[in-house]
Structures are given as structure tokens and as C-alpha cells.
C-alpha positions as MATLAB code, in Angstrom:
seq = 'MNRYPLWKYIVMIVALGLGILYTVPNFFGNTPALQFSSSKATTKVTANMREKVEQTLNAAGVVNQGVYFTQNGNAGSFRVRFADDKQAVLAQQALEAAFNPNPDDRRYATALSTMSTAPDWMIKLGARPMALGLDLQGGVHFTLKVELDGAIAKRLEGMSSEVILLMRDEKITVKNIARADKQNYLVASFDNPEVAAKAAVLIEQKNASATAAVVGSDVQIGVTEQAAIEVRNNAMNQNISTIHKRVAELGVSEPLIQKQGLDNIVVELPGITDPVRVKNLIGKTASLQIRMVDETGGFGSETFIHAGRPVLIKKQLVASGDNVVNARPDTGDQGVVVSVTLDSVGGKIMRQTTRDNLGKPMAMILYEEVNGKAVGEVVSLSNIAGEFGENFQIMGQESFESANDLAVLLRAGSLAAPMKITEESSVGPSLGVENIKKGLDSLKYGFLAVSLFIGIYYGVFGLVSVISLGVNLLLLVGILSFIGETMTLPGIAAVALTLGMAIDSNVLINERIREELRAGYAPQQAIYYGYERAFATILDSNVTTLIAGLALLIFGTGPIHGFAVVHCLGIVTSMFSAVFFSRGLTSLIYGGRARLNKISIGTVWKSDTSKTKL';
ca = [
      35.911  -14.225  -28.389;
      34.171  -15.788  -25.634;
      35.612  -14.123  -22.237;
      33.711  -12.523  -19.493;
      35.841   -8.813  -18.425;
      36.041   -8.977  -15.281;
      33.349   -6.109  -14.237;
      30.125   -8.780  -15.576;
      31.535  -11.338  -12.988;
      30.731   -8.717  -10.360;
      27.840   -8.623  -11.248;
      27.343  -12.360  -11.059;
      28.446  -12.877   -8.005;
      26.380   -9.455   -6.234;
      23.193  -10.911   -7.934;
      23.763  -13.929   -6.810;
      24.265  -12.880   -3.023;
      21.499  -10.485   -2.702;
      19.302  -13.619   -4.589;
      20.798  -15.506   -2.143;
      19.993  -13.080    1.104;
      16.644  -12.015    0.397;
      15.197  -15.934   -0.383;
      17.057  -17.424    2.441;
      14.623  -16.206    4.993;
      12.002  -17.952    2.821;
      13.420  -21.264    4.408;
      13.626  -20.685    7.989;
      10.589  -21.043   10.317;
       8.116  -19.223   12.414;
       7.798  -18.733   15.916;
       4.593  -17.042   17.971;
       4.937  -13.419   17.838;
       2.400  -10.916   19.080;
       1.373   -8.069   16.943;
       0.763   -4.295   19.578;
      -0.989   -1.942   17.084;
      -3.770    1.649   17.749;
      -6.832    0.490   17.446;
      -8.653    4.051   18.390;
      -7.987    6.801   15.438;
      -7.384    9.372   18.486;
      -4.303    7.120   18.854;
      -1.189    6.027   17.821;
       1.579    3.969   18.489;
       5.180    5.184   17.792;
       8.808    4.105   18.429;
       9.279    5.840   21.600;
       6.882    3.104   23.311;
       8.673    0.878   22.906;
      10.838    1.128   26.381;
       7.236    0.917   27.963;
       6.576   -2.363   26.302;
       9.805   -3.766   27.367;
       9.493   -2.636   30.436;
       4.966   -4.410   30.529;
       7.057   -7.290   29.485;
       9.949   -7.640   31.935;
       7.656   -6.661   34.741;
       5.607   -9.791   34.311;
       8.360  -12.216   33.313;
       7.862  -12.688   29.833;
      11.142  -13.840   27.916;
      11.327  -12.365   24.703;
      13.445  -12.772   21.916;
      13.365   -9.163   20.172;
      11.187   -6.558   19.922;
      10.404   -5.159   16.684;
       8.681   -1.617   15.156;
       7.474   -1.266   11.867;
       5.868    1.880   10.351;
       2.897    1.974    7.800;
       2.061    5.587    6.916;
       0.904    6.911    9.537;
       0.184    4.069   11.609;
       2.605    2.206   13.180;
       3.045   -1.070   15.379;
       5.245   -3.357   17.625;
       5.532   -6.605   16.978;
       7.313   -9.548   19.653;
       8.931  -12.780   18.531;
       8.525  -15.052   21.781;
      10.001  -19.614   22.110;
       6.962  -21.127   22.445;
       2.813  -19.939   22.652;
       2.783  -19.680   26.187;
       4.982  -16.776   26.337;
       3.053  -14.691   23.730;
      -0.253  -15.540   25.415;
       1.096  -13.921   28.825;
       2.386  -11.189   26.627;
      -0.778  -10.478   26.032;
      -2.259  -10.525   28.735;
       0.462   -7.932   30.786;
       0.407   -5.456   27.705;
      -3.520   -5.593   28.022;
      -3.340   -5.108   31.418;
      -0.950   -2.576   30.792;
      -2.593    0.082   27.990;
      -5.846   -0.987   27.933;
      -6.759   -0.500   32.200;
     -10.508    0.253   31.303;
     -11.973   -2.734   28.773;
     -15.016   -0.576   27.916;
     -12.303    2.041   25.987;
      -9.001    0.185   24.449;
      -6.539    2.188   22.800;
      -4.445   -0.819   21.668;
      -5.218   -3.625   20.178;
      -2.747   -6.710   20.379;
      -3.448   -9.793   18.382;
      -1.202  -13.447   18.138;
       0.970  -13.974   14.893;
       3.750  -15.147   13.580;
       7.483  -14.128   13.304;
       9.903  -15.900   11.111;
      12.922  -16.989   13.026;
      15.643  -15.614   10.692;
      18.681  -14.210   12.097;
      18.009   -9.944   13.123;
      20.672   -8.598   10.786;
      18.822  -10.206    8.032;
      15.670   -8.675    9.474;
      17.429   -4.948    9.634;
      18.828   -5.522    6.275;
      15.255   -5.992    4.672;
      15.699   -9.563    4.595;
      11.886  -11.099    5.765;
      10.217  -13.894    3.814;
       7.414  -13.231    1.829;
       3.358  -12.454    3.385;
       1.508  -15.553    2.202;
      -1.787  -14.591    0.585;
      -5.416  -15.911    1.916;
      -5.865  -18.838   -0.354;
      -2.062  -19.962    0.737;
      -3.518  -19.136    5.081;
      -7.362  -18.534    4.551;
      -9.199  -15.290    5.930;
     -11.069  -12.756    3.933;
     -10.775  -10.847    0.972;
     -12.773   -7.826   -0.252;
     -12.491   -5.338   -3.152;
     -13.682   -2.411   -2.782;
     -14.456    0.503   -5.590;
     -14.268    4.447   -4.073;
     -16.929    6.518   -5.741;
     -14.580    9.412   -6.560;
     -17.220   11.094   -8.041;
     -18.732   11.268   -4.548;
     -15.416   13.013   -3.092;
     -16.056   15.818   -6.053;
     -19.474   16.359   -5.108;
     -18.852   17.017   -1.155;
     -16.143   19.225   -2.122;
     -18.311   21.615   -5.033;
     -20.733   22.216   -1.901;
     -18.341   23.384    0.140;
     -17.594   26.134   -2.686;
     -21.121   27.015   -3.330;
     -20.996   27.984    0.440;
     -17.731   30.072   -1.091;
     -18.753   31.476   -4.075;
     -21.858   32.374   -2.658;
     -19.666   34.908    0.029;
     -17.295   35.731   -2.610;
     -20.272   37.028   -4.606;
     -21.825   38.635   -1.270;
     -18.572   40.549   -0.607;
     -18.383   42.141   -4.198;
     -22.096   43.063   -3.787;
     -22.916   40.549   -7.007;
     -26.678   38.951   -6.315;
     -26.440   35.767   -6.975;
     -29.907   34.311   -8.369;
     -29.215   30.350   -7.376;
     -26.672   28.167   -7.334;
     -26.193   24.334   -7.334;
     -25.268   21.533   -8.788;
     -25.959   19.951  -12.294;
     -27.871   16.932  -12.314;
     -25.751   14.378  -12.033;
     -22.370   16.286  -13.189;
     -19.385   17.326  -11.385;
     -19.584   21.286  -11.595;
     -21.936   24.047  -10.295;
     -24.545   26.363  -12.105;
     -24.539   30.013  -10.740;
     -27.361   32.305  -12.475;
     -27.269   36.104  -12.184;
     -29.182   38.715  -13.385;
     -27.591   38.947  -17.239;
     -24.073   38.130  -19.349;
     -22.835   40.981  -17.721;
     -22.698   40.218  -14.515;
     -21.943   36.458  -14.825;
     -18.370   37.351  -17.501;
     -17.320   39.914  -14.006;
     -18.282   36.995  -11.523;
     -16.546   34.293  -13.573;
     -14.157   35.764  -13.184;
     -13.930   36.544   -9.152;
     -14.666   33.188   -8.744;
     -11.238   32.291  -10.437;
      -8.994   35.243   -9.107;
     -10.310   34.308   -5.914;
     -10.048   30.629   -5.400;
      -6.764   29.344   -7.320;
      -8.780   25.256   -7.546;
     -11.844   26.674   -9.552;
     -12.581   26.903  -13.195;
     -15.376   29.001  -14.353;
     -17.639   29.337  -17.148;
     -19.797   31.769  -19.071;
     -23.534   30.542  -20.420;
     -25.713   32.355  -20.715;
     -26.734   34.712  -17.282;
     -25.419   31.406  -15.810;
     -21.628   30.169  -14.720;
     -20.530   26.616  -14.626;
     -17.999   26.235  -11.883;
     -16.161   23.126  -11.531;
     -12.881   22.263   -9.919;
      -9.573   22.327  -12.447;
      -7.961   19.415  -13.042;
      -5.043   19.067  -10.311;
      -7.296   19.954   -7.850;
      -9.403   17.110   -8.599;
      -6.835   14.641   -8.360;
      -5.361   15.754   -5.142;
      -9.211   15.613   -4.229;
      -9.031   12.135   -5.375;
      -6.685   11.345   -3.615;
      -7.379   12.791   -0.686;
     -10.419   10.842   -0.798;
      -8.459    7.288   -1.665;
      -5.957    8.028    1.948;
      -8.090    9.300    3.852;
     -10.419    5.858    3.225;
      -7.190    3.628    3.151;
      -6.624    4.898    6.648;
     -10.253    5.035    8.281;
     -10.948    1.641    7.264;
      -7.338    0.722    8.933;
      -8.226    1.800   11.797;
     -11.719   -0.214   11.895;
      -9.719   -3.362   10.751;
      -7.443   -2.753   13.867;
     -10.185   -3.242   16.011;
     -10.320   -6.601   15.041;
      -7.445   -7.789   16.066;
      -6.233   -8.894   12.510;
      -2.443   -9.828   12.324;
      -0.451   -8.148    8.948;
      -4.084   -6.864    6.933;
      -3.416   -6.009    3.923;
      -5.487   -2.323    2.671;
      -3.567   -1.095    0.027;
      -5.309    1.204   -3.326;
      -5.397   -1.127   -6.018;
      -5.978    0.752   -9.479;
      -7.552    4.184   -9.696;
     -10.321    4.054   -7.623;
     -10.101    0.464   -5.421;
      -8.854   -0.191   -2.323;
      -7.991   -3.987   -1.496;
      -8.808   -5.260    2.153;
      -7.343   -9.287    3.069;
      -7.491  -10.259    6.946;
      -5.828  -13.116    7.159;
      -7.631  -15.755    9.873;
     -10.370  -13.904    9.735;
     -13.366  -16.254    8.381;
     -16.922  -14.218    9.186;
     -17.149  -11.971    6.470;
     -20.358  -10.385    7.565;
     -18.658   -9.249   11.161;
     -16.132   -7.335    8.692;
     -18.390   -5.299    6.691;
     -20.345   -4.331   10.002;
     -17.155   -2.691   10.741;
     -15.745   -1.545    7.797;
     -19.334    0.021    7.076;
     -19.473    1.577   11.421;
     -19.665    5.330   11.205;
     -17.322    7.552   13.563;
     -18.484   10.825   13.674;
     -16.785   14.391   14.861;
     -18.205   16.900   17.069;
     -17.457   20.662   18.019;
     -18.561   21.948   20.385;
     -17.692   24.846   23.524;
     -16.211   24.947   26.051;
     -17.506   24.864   29.960;
     -15.964   27.563   31.207;
     -18.544   28.241   34.441;
     -19.151   24.683   35.316;
     -23.012   24.687   34.900;
     -25.267   21.909   34.544;
     -25.876   19.920   30.872;
     -21.929   19.534   29.991;
     -20.056   16.540   30.028;
     -16.241   16.026   30.884;
     -13.740   14.628   28.920;
     -10.020   13.796   29.050;
      -7.068   16.240   27.381;
      -3.748   16.436   27.812;
      -3.800   14.768   31.135;
      -6.663   16.751   33.004;
     -10.372   17.078   32.757;
     -12.446   19.595   30.646;
     -16.085   20.434   30.961;
     -17.638   20.260   27.394;
     -21.198   22.159   26.253;
     -23.430   19.280   24.851;
     -24.213   22.053   22.608;
     -23.427   21.307   19.425;
     -22.025   23.476   16.751;
     -21.016   21.631   13.809;
     -19.924   17.810   12.852;
     -18.231   15.975   10.866;
     -20.807   16.415    8.487;
     -20.231   19.369    8.077;
     -16.733   19.620    6.950;
     -15.779   19.342    3.587;
     -11.992   19.315    3.579;
      -9.444   19.787    5.950;
      -5.445   19.167    5.152;
      -2.453   20.543    6.510;
      -0.728   23.911    5.921;
       1.937   26.593    6.804;
       0.488   29.848    8.273;
       2.315   32.961    9.849;
       1.715   31.395   13.269;
       3.625   27.748   11.751;
       2.234   24.447   10.611;
      -2.168   24.729   11.055;
      -5.001   22.013    9.940;
      -6.755   24.681    7.124;
     -10.397   23.290    7.700;
     -13.289   24.109    4.974;
     -16.466   23.707    6.395;
     -20.350   23.459    3.636;
     -22.024   26.620    3.969;
     -24.619   25.567    7.471;
     -22.081   24.889    9.398;
     -20.236   28.049    8.233;
     -23.131   30.459    9.078;
     -23.058   28.310   12.552;
     -19.605   28.541   13.457;
     -19.138   32.875   12.399;
     -22.238   33.644   14.847;
     -21.038   31.346   17.092;
     -17.226   32.860   17.247;
     -18.530   36.044   16.582;
     -20.420   35.416   20.531;
     -17.742   33.690   22.241;
     -13.842   35.582   21.019;
     -10.911   34.253   23.702;
     -13.106   31.564   24.121;
     -11.949   27.773   24.209;
     -13.232   25.548   21.280;
     -13.441   21.786   21.500;
     -13.156   19.606   18.322;
     -14.181   15.656   19.506;
     -14.037   12.368   17.624;
     -16.580    9.658   18.603;
     -16.136    6.152   18.108;
     -17.994    3.322   18.596;
     -16.373    1.239   21.116;
     -18.103   -2.294   22.213;
     -21.567   -0.440   20.544;
     -21.194    2.638   22.839;
     -20.352    6.056   21.018;
     -17.423    7.155   22.618;
     -15.824    9.936   22.843;
     -12.288   11.585   22.890;
     -11.433   16.027   22.405;
      -8.839   15.301   19.585;
      -8.489   19.500   19.064;
      -8.874   22.389   22.054;
      -8.028   26.124   21.283;
      -9.149   29.577   21.924;
     -11.324   31.521   19.349;
      -8.801   33.713   18.289;
     -11.113   36.262   15.858;
     -14.640   35.629   14.078;
     -14.758   32.978   11.539;
     -17.175   30.518    8.998;
     -16.367   28.428    6.158;
     -12.362   28.564    6.749;
     -10.449   28.848    9.207;
      -7.123   27.588   11.026;
      -6.430   25.567   13.869;
      -3.123   26.410   15.155;
      -0.437   25.059   17.666;
       0.299   22.328   15.806;
       4.529   20.659   16.817;
       5.157   19.138   13.242;
       3.663   19.336    9.276;
       3.237   14.858   10.827;
       1.168   15.813   13.759;
      -0.568   19.193   11.400;
      -2.001   15.735    9.374;
      -2.779   13.135   11.892;
      -5.032   15.969   12.896;
      -5.899   16.429    9.261;
      -6.903   12.964    8.955;
      -8.879   12.523   12.643;
     -10.621   15.535   10.957;
     -11.908   14.006    8.316;
     -12.395   11.097    9.596;
     -15.962   11.276   10.702;
     -17.314    9.717    7.958;
     -15.710    7.954    5.037;
     -14.393   10.836    2.205;
     -16.289    9.084   -1.076;
     -18.791    5.971   -0.475;
     -17.915    2.666   -1.251;
     -19.240   -0.674   -2.423;
     -18.230   -4.362   -1.648;
     -17.609   -5.476   -5.212;
     -14.962   -8.934   -4.485;
     -15.931  -10.823   -2.483;
     -13.993  -14.125   -1.189;
     -13.377  -16.178    1.721;
     -10.623  -19.095    2.130;
     -10.878  -21.741    5.077;
      -7.372  -22.522    6.465;
      -7.006  -26.077    5.793;
      -7.795  -24.580    2.077;
      -4.844  -22.785    2.403;
      -2.801  -25.485    3.315;
      -3.190  -27.479    0.568;
      -3.134  -24.555   -1.776;
       0.811  -24.140   -0.715;
       1.344  -28.214   -0.242;
      -0.344  -28.805   -3.945;
       1.399  -25.661   -5.397;
       4.784  -26.158   -4.222;
       4.692  -30.014   -5.514;
       3.822  -28.359   -8.901;
       6.971  -26.223   -8.848;
       9.532  -28.760   -7.252;
       8.232  -31.808   -9.708;
       8.093  -29.493  -12.442;
      11.778  -28.479  -12.119;
      13.385  -31.666  -11.364;
      11.960  -32.978  -14.497;
      12.479  -30.241  -16.617;
      16.031  -29.914  -15.359;
      16.634  -34.063  -15.673;
      15.723  -34.163  -19.142;
      17.592  -30.641  -20.146;
      20.948  -32.296  -17.977;
      20.731  -35.364  -20.134;
      19.537  -33.952  -23.929;
      22.126  -30.791  -23.483;
      25.018  -32.356  -21.657;
      26.888  -29.605  -19.755;
      24.879  -27.203  -21.669;
      22.348  -28.642  -20.185;
      23.223  -28.277  -16.360;
      24.526  -24.797  -17.552;
      20.837  -23.993  -18.374;
      19.928  -26.252  -15.054;
      22.059  -24.074  -12.856;
      20.544  -20.931  -15.473;
      16.930  -22.142  -14.428;
      18.114  -22.257  -10.381;
      19.364  -18.636  -10.813;
      16.364  -17.234  -11.855;
      14.409  -18.975   -9.166;
      16.716  -17.764   -6.485;
      16.920  -13.968   -8.391;
      12.684  -13.923   -8.309;
      12.414  -15.086   -5.080;
      14.392  -12.587   -3.456;
      12.903  -10.028   -5.041;
       9.523  -10.848   -4.763;
      10.785  -10.974   -0.877;
      12.610   -7.695   -0.564;
       9.518   -5.494   -1.775;
       7.425   -7.285   -0.167;
       4.819   -8.654   -1.997;
       2.478  -11.314   -1.249;
       2.668  -15.027   -2.618;
      -1.003  -16.016   -3.722;
      -2.356  -19.486   -5.244;
      -2.015  -17.668   -8.919;
       1.848  -16.121   -7.734;
       3.033  -19.632   -7.875;
       1.444  -20.208  -11.252;
       3.642  -17.662  -12.310;
       6.804  -18.916  -11.271;
       5.829  -21.550  -13.014;
       5.225  -20.003  -15.924;
       9.019  -18.354  -15.837;
      10.601  -21.510  -15.070;
       9.395  -22.305  -18.618;
      10.137  -19.408  -20.577;
      13.633  -19.140  -18.802;
      14.342  -22.791  -19.933;
      12.606  -22.017  -23.627;
      15.619  -19.072  -24.018;
      18.119  -21.558  -22.605;
      17.096  -24.020  -25.409;
      16.707  -21.576  -28.554;
      20.659  -20.560  -27.117;
      21.344  -24.400  -26.972;
      19.818  -24.914  -30.435;
      21.570  -21.616  -31.773;
      25.058  -23.623  -30.947;
      24.103  -26.663  -32.091;
      23.006  -24.941  -36.014;
      26.574  -23.043  -35.460;
      28.619  -25.668  -35.294;
      26.000  -28.479  -38.238;
      26.947  -24.926  -40.488;
      30.847  -25.533  -40.096;
      32.243  -22.683  -37.419;
      34.852  -24.082  -34.630;
      33.248  -24.571  -31.178;
      33.968  -20.783  -30.284;
      32.568  -19.144  -32.935;
      29.650  -21.343  -32.644;
      29.061  -20.883  -28.882;
      30.206  -16.612  -29.621;
      27.104  -16.770  -32.617;
      24.375  -18.929  -31.065;
      24.503  -16.725  -27.665;
      24.645  -13.368  -30.223;
      21.878  -14.657  -32.807;
      19.616  -15.948  -30.227;
      19.532  -12.570  -28.399;
      17.214  -11.336  -30.948;
      14.833  -13.844  -30.554;
      14.862  -14.249  -26.979;
      14.291  -10.459  -26.653;
      11.477  -10.376  -29.141;
       9.364  -13.161  -27.402;
      10.240  -11.777  -23.530;
       8.803   -7.814  -24.895;
       5.720   -9.272  -25.910;
       4.926  -11.345  -23.246;
       5.864   -8.196  -20.718;
       3.457   -5.775  -22.598;
       1.166   -9.034  -21.929;
       1.772   -8.773  -18.462;
       1.843   -5.032  -18.281;
      -1.433   -4.191  -19.476;
      -2.218   -7.599  -16.830;
      -0.559   -5.839  -14.396;
      -2.467   -2.154  -14.598;
      -5.928   -3.641  -15.808;
      -6.483   -6.082  -13.756;
      -7.362   -6.500   -9.969;
      -7.487   -9.617   -7.620;
      -5.274  -12.910   -8.507;
      -5.031  -11.456  -11.540;
      -2.801   -8.752  -10.554;
      -0.955  -10.635   -8.404;
      -0.093  -13.082  -11.138;
       0.973  -10.047  -13.159;
       3.435   -8.516  -10.658;
       5.129  -12.413  -10.383;
       4.921  -12.716  -14.245;
       6.665   -9.223  -15.161;
       9.253  -10.126  -12.819;
       9.894  -13.174  -13.897;
       9.915  -12.174  -17.062;
      13.292   -9.650  -16.045;
      15.202  -12.779  -14.345;
      14.733  -15.046  -16.850;
      16.252  -12.376  -19.203;
      19.345  -11.709  -16.465;
      19.789  -15.439  -15.518;
      19.165  -16.916  -19.445;
      21.384  -15.098  -21.434;
      23.581  -13.205  -19.093;
      24.017  -15.224  -16.278;
      23.850  -18.473  -18.917;
      27.120  -17.158  -20.878;
      28.998  -15.988  -17.930;
      29.092  -20.248  -16.745;
      29.596  -21.019  -20.155;
      32.312  -18.733  -20.589;
      33.923  -19.833  -17.618;
      34.148  -23.507  -18.373;
      35.489  -22.911  -22.391;
      36.267  -19.096  -22.770;
      40.004  -20.388  -20.943;
      40.469  -22.662  -23.983;
      42.952  -21.012  -26.826;
      42.236  -24.306  -28.941;
      38.835  -25.829  -28.592;
      38.344  -28.914  -30.419;
      34.932  -30.760  -28.595;
      31.857  -29.048  -26.544;
      29.104  -31.316  -24.633;
      25.870  -30.170  -26.502;
      24.077  -33.460  -26.542;
      26.470  -34.676  -28.856;
      30.375  -35.024  -29.320;
      31.413  -33.225  -31.691;
      34.671  -32.780  -33.422;
      36.441  -30.144  -35.371;
      37.475  -31.217  -39.522;
      39.693  -28.697  -40.204;
      38.691  -29.199  -43.607;
      34.828  -28.048  -43.171;
      35.564  -25.489  -40.841;
      35.111  -21.678  -41.160;
      37.645  -19.379  -40.753;
];
């Protein structure tokens, strides 16, 4: 009756093994480390640079304990582990000298940090300790709200010039076109309703991302829902990418920059205690300039280095990043390309320039702030193959990834959508250490107190409950470590709440078994019916709590969101440990006995055949 099938024991063993594997790294200490990443939008750190990094360290006589590469979206970074702080400092000096020979043009950033001393084989399996939030180690936190309607407005600006060109080609007169006041659509005016209807059909035929609705002699032009989603996603990704590049200049080890909800970006910078500096950096500007290459070597030009050779660029500006409405990777007849859309002003100048300079090279230069100065770098150099205006393609891309990188750079002249800071906080390192101690003490003493009480009150079944509670904690920490969740003070509170809920489930099971015994059932029957009949109650209580947790997860931000993540995962692990794992342990202890006369569940109970139910 109470025997578990073999496959369930296998599940228990596998879950326990994985929990141990991904929890153990949290008990290893930390050792000094160095993080090596890019500090400019035009510079990438790739896995192919490993050999040069290792050669640089060896040449400087620096002894390291391992070089690890991490890819995060378009950005890559190396982390080097050392035995002591002295080696880490020497490594920083060596890498700075090798990769940043010009102090006024620092392309790479190095930051002293720490790494877990967990074995390499664990790290390769993704078994890493949980990162600590700012409230546990100190730093600054920002929540930025992205005004996504601003990105839609920018897309409408580009659509305005597209409509004007289309109507010009079709010999249709547009009396006026402008964005409706505080609305996400354009209003184009025509001579009469018939012409407006014809224009609306043409707009939707020629532009799959546009919608056109006729209102009298006007046409309301908007973007389709799918196009709006794409614009918003691109705006969020571009803003996040831009912030990543700007934060890299601070030399912060393991910054957290991620999307939260639909329109929020969370920025957490451990070790930084000057929020004013961070706000100035995030809000700084970078700009894109499109200019012609000077092939005559005349005066009034500037020299840039591109692909290892000097290039003379005219100072006269053709277009700038302010004119770029959109840039995205695409595939064309010439292979992988970057499709660029300019606004009407930039498109008009571009058309005239390309008409007059067919076959001549054109350069795109990205300017960024470096030590208070604007430093430019050529990100694209290609010959003009034909006349073009608002829409054109940059060919010659090696891969879709490189095309995507260039598209991000072309859009990085400014943030794709405006942002404002809605939440700001700063935590000192001493307070973080105190928070860690208090949080861990609360978990430790709470766990011991609960275990002692349950063990005494329920006997063997209390011991089973305590073991299940430990497994629950093990699995929860293991899952949080595996998914890379950052542990915060609210997260520790959620762990404590999870332990309380888990032991509550075991109490329900134990009390139900006692009720079955008092009702006259034999021990084996009481165990079976106790688990079976308690399960519905446990499931109901956990599902309702999970619904509340999911609401916090979806709508919560900052500390609330961190609490909700741990809380929801804790409900899942508590269900597994309190019901599935607990019953497996009980089956091991009592399930193999054919005739069971008594069980230890707080009182010694002996069967009475005259009252026992069959």
C-alpha cells in the first residue's frame, strides 16, 4: 500500500543530486578576480581574444587560476581568477598597457572583482554561487521607465517622409501631413475623399507596417500592432545596449542591466556609491555622423583609422544620428545587409549627395565621450553604388550577427526612446554585510527552532518533516543558483516564508495521519489515507498562494519582484519536498513492513483488532 515505485525513487535521487550540485558552490569562498570587457560601442570582446589575454598575462609573469569567457547578448567579457590581490592588480596593469596603449582612447575596461573558488568542472556545468543584490553588498540601484511612445513617434517621422515620396511618385498631392496632437498616428490631408481613399490603399499596399484609415479628405496613418511591438522591442534592446556600453566605462564588475516588465530597465551597479556620476553617464550623448571620404587629400579633412589604415574624411556633414529613424539587419540579393531609414531632411540631403558622388566612398563615424572629449571612429566605409534617399542598405556584412552589431551602432547615436528615473537607491557596503548576517541568522535560527519543535512533537514523522524541509531549502537554493537569480534581502525573507509554508504542509499531513489513526484505521492505512486526503488541502493552499505570487511577479518591480521570484519557486519546491519527497522517505521507513503495529508520530500507538477498520 505504501511502497513507492522505483522510478519515483530515481526522481528523488536525481533531484537531490542536482540540488546538491548547484547549491554547493554557494559554500565555497571567493578569490580575487579581474573582469575584462569593452568600454566603447565600436569595440567587441570575443572568445578569440583568449589567447592574447593569456599571452599578455604570461609575459608579465602573472600567475592566474583560470581565464573564463562569458557572452551576454552582443557583449562579451573575460574573467580571470587569481590566488591573491597582488596578482590581480599586476594583471590589471598588464592588460591596460597591452589593450589600451592610448590613455585618451580606452577601448577596453578592467575591473577588480571576486570569483567563487568552486572547481572548474562545476563552473563548466553552470554551477555558480548566487550573485548578491545591492542590499547585501552595497552599490546603486536605478529603475528607468522607457517612454516607448517616443520610439513610435520617431517611427512615424520616418513614415511621414515615406508617404510624401510615395504620393509624389503616384502624382498625388498631399496638402499637409503631420502627427496628430498627442496621438500615435499621422494625419495626411488630400483634395477630396476620393483621392484620400486612393492614397490609403496605396499606403497599405506599399508599406506592410502601416495602417491607413480614411476620415473625410484626411487619412489617419499609423503602424500595425506587429510593427509597434517590433519598434518597442527594438527601442528597449537599443536602450539596454547603449546603457551597457556607457556603464562599462565605470569599470563595474558584474553590473545588472535588464528589462523588467513592459517598459522598465533595472540598473544595479555593485560597489558604486555615487549615483550622480552614474546618472550623468547614463544620460550622456553619443552621435553618428555620415560624411564623404576625401580622395583628393585636400585641406579641411580629418584622418581616421579604419581596418588598420588611415582614411581621410571630409568635415562636411551629410547626415547625423538624429536623422536615423531605424536600422536593422536584413537579407538581400547581395547577402546580409543593414537596412537604414532616415527622416525626410536627412533623406533629401542624402539623395542629392549620392547623386553627385556615385562610386565614391562614404563613411559612417560614431562619436563617443572619452575623458570629456568626443572621439570618433569609423564604423562603416563603403562605395556609393547608386542614388538613394531615406532608405538604403549597407552591404558587405560578414554575417547576420555583424550586421546586427552595426545596426545597433547606427541607432546608438542616441537612446531610441527617452527614459526617466522612477526609482533610485544607494546602499553602503557596511550595511550590506550587516544585512547578510542578519538575513542568514534569521534563516538559521528559524530552521533550527522549527526542526527542534517538529522533531520532538512528531517523532519519526517529525524527523521526516525536517529532512524534507532541508531538501526544500537545498532545491530552492540550487534552482536560484542555476537560473542566475540575484539574492536580495526580500529574497531571504521569501526563503524564510517558503520554509514556513513547507513545514505547514508536513504538519497537515502528520495531523491527517493522526486523525486516521484516531478513526480506527491500521497504521499502513492511516499513512496512505493521510497523504492522499491531505494532498487536496495542500494543493489548494499552495495554488492560491502561487496566484498571489504570480501577480507580484508580473506587476511588481525592484524588491517586490525579487521577493516574488523566490516565493513562486519556493511554492514549487515545497510541494515537491513536503508531499513527493516526504512520502518517499515514509515509504522507506514503514512501507516494507507487512504487519505494522505502531508508528512514531508523537504518541506510541498500538493496534486494537477489535476497533481496527479493514
